[in-house]
N, C-alpha and C positions, 0 to 999 in steps of 0.2 A: 552882135547887131551893128549895122553900119551907122556911121555918124557923119554929120555935115563937116567938111574939112575947115570951115570958117568959124561957125558958132558952136559946133559940137553937139547939136541937137541929134538925138537918136532917131533913126529913120526906120520905119516899119515897111512891111511888104506892100502896104497901101500907098506909100509915098513913091509912086512910079514916075512922077514928073521930074524933069531935069533940074528944076529950081528947088531950093530949100524952102519948106513951108514956113520957116521962122524968119530967116534973114533975106531970103529971096535970091541968094547967089546961085549962079549956074554951076552946079557941082562938077560936071565933067570938065569944064574949062577953067575952074578956079585954080590959080597958081600952078598951071599945067607944066611950066618949065621946071619948077622945083620938084614936082612930083615925078616928072620924066627923069630927072637926074637921080632921084632916089631909086626908081625902078632900074636905071642903068647900073647903079652901085650894087643893087641886089643881084643883077644878072652877072656882073663881073665877078662878084664873090662866089656865086654858085659855080661858074665855069672854072674859076681858079681851084675851088675845092674838088671839082670833078677831075681836073688835071692831076691833082695830088693823088687821088684815089686810083686813077688809071695807071699812074706811074708806079704806085705800090703793087698793083695787080701784075703789071709786067715784070717787076723785079721779083716778086714772090713766086711766079710761075716759070719764067724763062730767064731769070736774071743771072744764072750761072749753070754750069753743066750739072752740078749736083741737084739744083732745083728743077732742071728739066728732067733729070732721072726720077725725081720724086713724082713729078706729074705723070710720067709714063708708067711708073710702078703703081700708080693709083688704079690703073686699068687692069694690071696683071692678075691681082687676086680674083677678079671676076671670071678669069679663064677657068678657075676651079669650079665655078658654078655650073658649067656645061659639061665638064668631064664626068665620066662614070664613077660614082662613089662605091657602088657595090653591084655584084651580079646576083640576080635573084632567079631561082628556079621554082616552078610550080608544076608538080606532077600529080594529076588527079584523073579519074576516069573521064574519058572523052575530052580531056584538056591537058595539054603539056606545053609549057611556055618557059622560055629562057629570055630574060630581059635585063637591061642595065638601068640603074637608077642614078639620076643626077640631082643636084640641088634644084636646078631649074625645072626639070620634069616633075619633081615632087611638088614644088610651089605652084606650078600651073595646074597640076591635078587637084590640089587642095582648093585653090580659088575657083577652079572650074566646077568642082563638086564639093560644096561646103558641108555636105552630109558626112564626109570622111571623118572629120574631127569629132562631130557629134556621135558617130557610131563608135569611134575609139573610146570616147568618154563614157559611153554606155557600157562598153566591154570592161572598163576598169572596175565596174561595180560587181562583176562576177568573181567567183573564187578561182576558177581554173585559168581563165585567160587574162586575169587582172595584171600579173607581172609583165606579160608580153605586150598587152595593150598600153600599159603605162610607159614601157620602154619605147614603143612606136610613137606615142604621143609626144614624149620629150624630144625624141629624134626629129619629129616634124617641126616642133617649135624652134629647136636649134637651127634647123635648115632655114626656116622662114626668117628668123632674126639675123642670121648670117648674111642672107641676101639683102635684107633691108639696110644693115650697117654697111655692107660693101658698096651699095649704090649711093647711100647718103654720104659716104666718105668722099666721093668724087665731087658732088655738088657743094658740100661744105668747104672743101679745099678751094674751090673757085670763089665762093662768097667770102670766105675768111681772108683771101689774098688781098682784097681791097684795103683791109686794115692791118695786114701783116700778122694775123692771128694764126695759130697752129695747134694749140693744145687740144681742141675738140677733135681734130683729126687723129691725134694719138689715142684719145679715149675711144673713138669709133673703131679703130684698128684693134685695140685691146679687146673690146667687146666682141668683135668679129672672131678673134682668135678663140675666146672663151666659148662662143657658140659653136664654132667648128669642133673644138675639143669635146664639148658636151654631146654634140650630135654624133661624133665618132664613137664615143664611149657607149652611148645608149643604143646605137645601131649594132655595135658589137654584142652588147648584152641581149639585144633582141634576137640575134641569131643563136646565141648560146642558150637562152631560155627556151626558145622555140625548139631547138634540137633536144633539150632535156624533157620537155613535156608539153609542147605547144601543138602546132599543126604539122603532122609528119610530112604532108605533101609540100610544105613550104621550107625552103632552105636558101642560104646565100653566103657569099664570100665578100670580104672588104676589098677596096681598091686603094691605090696610092694617092688618089686625088685629095683625100682628106689631109694628108701630110703636106702635099703641095700647097693647098689652100692656107694651112696654118703657117707654113714657111713664108709664103708671099705676103701675108698680112703682117707677120713679124718683121719682114724686111721693110715693108711700107712704114710700120711704126717706128723702126729705128731711123729710117730716112727722115721722117717727120720730126723726130727729136733733134737730129743733127742740123737739119735746115732751120728748125724752129729756134735753136740757140743763135743762129746767125740772124734770123729775123728779129729776135729780141734785141740783139746788139744794134742792128740797123735802126730799129724803131727808137732806141734810146739816143742815138747819135744824130738822127735827122731832125729837122725842125718840125714843130707841130703843124697840123693842117691849117690853123689860123695864121701862124707865122709865115708859112709857105704861100698862102693865098695873098696875104698883105704884100709880100715881096714881089709876087708875080704882077699884081695890080700896079705896084710902084714902077716896075719895069715897063709895063704897058704905057703908063702916062709919061714916063721919061722919054720914050721914043715916039711920042705923039699919037698914041692910040688911046681909045677910051673916050667916053662922053665928056668928062670934066675937062680934058685937055682941049677938045674941039671947041667947047663953050668958051674957054678963056681966050682962044685965038680969035673967035668971032667978036 
């Protein structure tokens, strides 16, 4: 709740007049020079802190060749999301189809038709198709989570760069590797189980894209660890945000900039 700057009386929403109902002072004009100086101090500190964070962002993303490589490699694992993971063949009366399956196509299919997961969950309750449906369901969840972690990794890298953070990127890459590996294993099991006693008209073969995705996420994880150790050392050696802000404001006043300096000269 707002208070009168002179007498400290609490003001409610009904006190819409410019004058304080207790002491009668004109609130907008009361001690305006001192209040303007306080606002100027807050603005200077805010801009100085912003400069510190943007300098961190620039250093963490493009501060060296290795850090530029880390930024570029953040995109590379996403290539595996559009590459064919497996070739699937369907041979049925009046229907013969050969198609490629990718992470992206599966995720778009699932979100485009939410009944896919529901149908697979219902199939897991049966005796004959339960192993095949369970393998397909785990494969789907592995694909979806791999896409989520891969996309999050890029945005987290940008956000974390403002404070020279890096550990969460290592965790996201590790989780993406696990999801890729789990999805590969259960897709392989899906084809094996189906060939043994599933749907005879359905068959498939694995592709190299799984291994490419795992390798790229591992590379990204290693780069994040190497760069992260450098960021950790940099953060330890450089001044804190408050120290850097105070120094920047001092330099501004030293060379005649800032509200306080102008006021003294007047």
